N, C-alpha and C positions, 0 to 999 in steps of 0.2 A: 466536493463539499461533504464533510462528514456530519453536518448538522441535521440532515434529513435521513439519517439512518438509525438503526436500533443501537448503535454503539454508545455505551454510557461513557467510556473513556478508553484511552490507549495508554499502555504502560510499556516501559522498557523497549522503546523503538530504537532500532539500529539499522542503518543502511551503509553498506560497503559496496562500492562499485567503481566503474571507470567509464569515461566517455571517449569515443574514438570517431574518426572520420573514415567512412568506407570508400570504396573505389569510385562512387559517383558523387562524392563530396557531401553525403548525408551524415548528420551527426547521430551517432548511436549511443544510447545509454544502456549499460549492462550492470547488473549487480544483484545483491540479495538483501531483502528487507525482512527483518525479524521483529517480533514483538508479541504483545499480549493485548487482545481486545477484551474489554469487559462488556458482556451482553446480558440482557435479561433472560432468565429461564422462561421458556415458552409456556410452562404450566404455573409456576409459582411467582414469577417475576423477580426471584432472587438473583443477585449478581453472580455471573458465571465467568470465570477467566477462560479465555479461548486463545491458546498460543498459536502463532502462525509463522510460517517461513515462506517467502515468496521470491521466486526467481524472476527478475525483471529484465526484459530486453525490449527497448523501445526505440523505434526510428523517429527522431525528432524533426526530420526534414533537412533541407539544405543548410549546410553550415554557415555560409555567407549571409543568408537571409536571417538566420537566427541571431547571429552576432550583431547585425545591424539593428534588428528589431529590439533586442534585449540589452543593448549597450554593453556588450562583453560580459553579460551575466547569464547563467543558466539556472532557471527556476524549475527545480524538480519536485517541489512539494505537491503540485497538482497531479503529477504522474504517480507519486507515491500514494496519495489519497485515492486515486482511481483504482489502483491495484488492491488497496486495502478493502475498498467497497466490494470488489469482485470476490474477495475471500470470505465475506460474511456468510455464515451458514444459514440455510433456510429455517432451521429449527434447532434450538439449543435446549437440552434438558439437563437439569442438575439433580442427581440422585446419589446420596451416600458418598459424596466426594468423588463421584465418577462422572466424567463429562461424556455425554452421548450426543453424537451429531450425525 
């Protein structure tokens, strides 16, 4: 959930990836998530654009159980949100159009 973070908004989100089944029938999601998070400057609270690129590799668990539970759908939004939250810098400073993190 991104509501409890300092992210003001997300722009230009793009995910490209594949899902596969490994040798023990686990469903694996691999891909790259890119975008821009808009965060408040730690000093001035001005909006700062913070571009990110995240390589994602998640083991989602047993393929058969996931398919039964999710009725043949794969919900990846929570996985993407979790990875975005992990990319939020501890401090963002905006100075003369230069992003310092």
